[in-house]
N, C-alpha and C positions, 0 to 999 in steps of 0.2 A: 400494616398490613401495605406492599406497594401495587401498583393494578397499572397493566399494561394495554393499550389498541391492540384490538387483534388482527389487524396489519403486524404493530411493532411483533404479536407474539409467532403469529408465522413464519415471522422472517430467517431465512439459516443464511449463514453465510459459513461459506465453506473455505478453509485457506489452507492453500497446499505448499507445502515449503522445502524448497534447496529440490539439489537435483532429482531427472528422475530414478536411481539410484539409491535414493535414501531422503525418498518425500515422505513427508510425515501431514498426515492429517489434520487438525482439528475443528469440531461441529459445534456448534457452540448457536443456542436458537434458545428464545434470543438474548445478542452479545449484554451480559449485563452487567460486565464487565471487560476493559479493557483486554484484546486479545498482544501477548507482545510478541514479536518476535526478532530475529537477529542475523547479523548477515555483515554481505564487503557493500563498498563500495565501489563503481566501477566497473569498469570491462573491456575487453577491447574494440567492443561495437562503438564509431565514433557517432553522435545524433547530434541534433539542434539542442538534445536537450543531456548536452558531455555524454563524460564514456560508459555506455551501460553493458553490462551484457547483456545478448539477445534472446537465453530467458531467463524472461520473468524471475525472482528472487522470489515471490507469490503471487497466490493466482486467487484474485479473491470471488467466490459467484455467490453471482444474489437469486436468489428465486422467489421473489415476489416483484413485482410491476413496481416498484423506487425503495429506495431504501436513502435513511441521512447517513449517514459515514462522516467518523472523522481521520484522519489520516495522520499521524503526525511522528517523526522522523526527526533523528540526535543523532551526531557524528564529530567526527574534525574532516578539515580540510575545505572543501568549495565543491558540496557533496548536492545532489538533486535528487527532485520526483521528480517518477513519469508516472502517467497512470493510462494504459491506454484498452477501449473494449469496442461495443459494441456501437451499430453506427458510423463509426470515424469519430468517437470519445478518441480526447488528446490532452492531455494535461500536466504540463512540465511545469513545476516549483524550486524555483533555485531560495539557498539558504543567502541571508544578509545579514550582514556584521549588526543593523540594529533587534536582528531576530533574535538574539543570545544562542543561536549557533541549532535554535529549533524549529522544521518545516512545519509548516501545519497546512492541512488541505481538508476545509471540512467543502463535502460536497451531499448531493440529492445524484442518484445512484440509479441505473434503470434494473429491468432485468438484464441478467447478462452474465458473462465474466468481463470480468476486468487483472490483466498484468501490473502488478506491480516493479518499474525497476529501482533503483538507488543510484540513481549514476555519480560521477567526478568529472568536474567542469578541469581540471589539468592532467585525468588520466592515473590520479590516485590511486588508492585504493588502504581501505579506514572500516574498522566494524564501526557497525551504524544500530541502531532500538528504533523498528519500526513498532507505534503502537497505534489498534486500531479499534475505534466504537460506536458504541447507537450513538 
């Protein structure tokens, strides 16, 4: 039988996917298996993390004081991962030739709501898969 710490058992991550018109929510407590989401890279807004869609592709809500989450993105092109959150939190990770086409961004996140954008430095649009795990 697997044993989890009380903090791990109390963590609730809510993921909202897509546009407001067709939003879907997935709640898992705890995240016993990775959550996989899909979307399109890029968008009309130019940022220091490439061209992104101003509306976050996903929103992750952390309900405990802190949580260890791993974000992994796989796509084509010159894509980026931008995560913004409370207290000015901002992390931008670029895909590189040596990473095999996969961006990995592990992190310890404080309680709050985080916006996840998958951008593209060339302004292109490609399908992506985002995996979030604990």
